C-alpha positions, 0 to 999 in steps of 0.5 A: 831418288835410288841411283842405278846399278853400273855394269861394274856393280853387276860383274862385281855381283856376277864375279865375272868381269865388265865386259862378260856384263856386257856381252851377256846383253849384247844379241850373239856375243860369245859368251857362255850361258852360265856365265850368262844365268850368273849375269842375268840372276846378278842384274835382276837383284840390282834392277840393272839396265844396259844403258842403250844409249853407251851401247849406240856409241861403241857399235855405230847404232841407236836402235831407232827407226825414223818414220816420216808422217805428211798427211795424218788427217789419212785415216790409212795412216793409223793402222799401218804405223800400228803394224809398222811399229809393232813389227821394228819392236819386235826387232828391238827398233824404236821408232821416232814419228818425224811430222813434216809439215810447213814448219818443218820440210824433208830436209830439216828431218834429214838432218835432224835424222842424222844428227841424231844417229837414226839407222833409217829412214822410213818417208810413210807420206806422198809429198818427197821429192827427188831434189830436195837429196840435192839440198848442199846441208845433207852431207853423204852420209844420211840414214838408209831411207825407204818408202812404204806405200808410195812408188819411188824412183830415186836411186838407191832410196828402194820403195815398198808398194802397191802394183798401181799398174794391176790394181787401177787393170783390176779396177777399170775391168770392173767398173768396165763390166759394171757398163760405166762408161763416162769416167772422171779421176779425182787426184791429189795435189797434183804434184804430190798425186804424181808418184803415186801412179794411179792417175796415168794408170787410170785413164791408160786401162779406159783408153784401152778400152775405146774410152778417152779424155776421163774426166780430171777433178783436182782436190788441193789435199788429201782430206775429205774437205779436199775431196768435198771442195772439189766435189763441189766445184764440178757438180755445180758447175757441169750438166746432169747430163754431163756429169762422169757416172763413175768417179775413181778417188786416189785415195778412201777419204777424198771418195767419202768426202765426194760421196757427202757432197754428191748425196747431201747438197746435190740429192745424188744417189749412189751409186745411180746418178754417181758411182764411187770408188777409193782406195785404202779400203778404210774402215770407215769406208766400209760401213753401211752408210758408206758401202765403199767399193775401193783397193786394199794395200796388202800392207801386212806384207809392206810391213813385212818387207820393208822391216827386213829390208831394215834389219838386212834380212833381205835385200834392199830393194824396190818390191810392189805387191798385188793387193785386192779389190774390194766390190761394195754398193757404191759401183 
């Protein structure tokens, strides 16, 4: 196996100092164009590339960003992760995906992120709790954290999210104008879904229209199976005349599970017998088999904002952005 070239060897081949080689590969460093070209030509001849690990020790930056994800069953995650990793890579940052689960929780992940000296941590999920930051195992110097696609009231942890209040206002106005008057709402696990704010705003806007008591369905997880189970329980225990006429689900994957059960197991027509609305506008929801009315988050704009904060191009602060309602045949 051929030994990799060193900065010293490049310096000797280019007739410059080792520090000139280092400056040639350091963005923004002071170096003449002639010297930089000499170094780059020598580096290409020797097949040299800088040792990023060694550089991180000198600069106290690793150019690595950890992304915590805890609900891989949600199809909305993958396209957003694709955009996020692409934008971070364009800034010279490597993404490290951390799977948060029952064997590796947020505290362990944060400790690990601190030990690996990540430049930043993005919380891209739904289960993070404020009390986690009070864990005695966490020191004062762990990497800066950001919350993506979810509300956060944690001091010092800026959130970049879709404007839930505006979104639910548009959704309720749309449903009310369509003539629906018996609304229901399917939420994920209560301890997790409260941070999303959608359930609260949905009930509040219906109340403003004179309709009290939104029926609530509880799903244990954010998955199609959980949505199906919650819908099955509700429909099997509620007489047809007493059922909701429109069911808003906290995200699209819950809505698809509910639609499957309503149609295949109870013979209901959507939207004639039961209208269904989701949130996220995933690709599958737009397929003719579902035609799911949904609300699309401004994923591209949110990703741009969080990358700008991580790279210091804008202030790290809470940002909420408008999305758009996507009407289809399900409601």
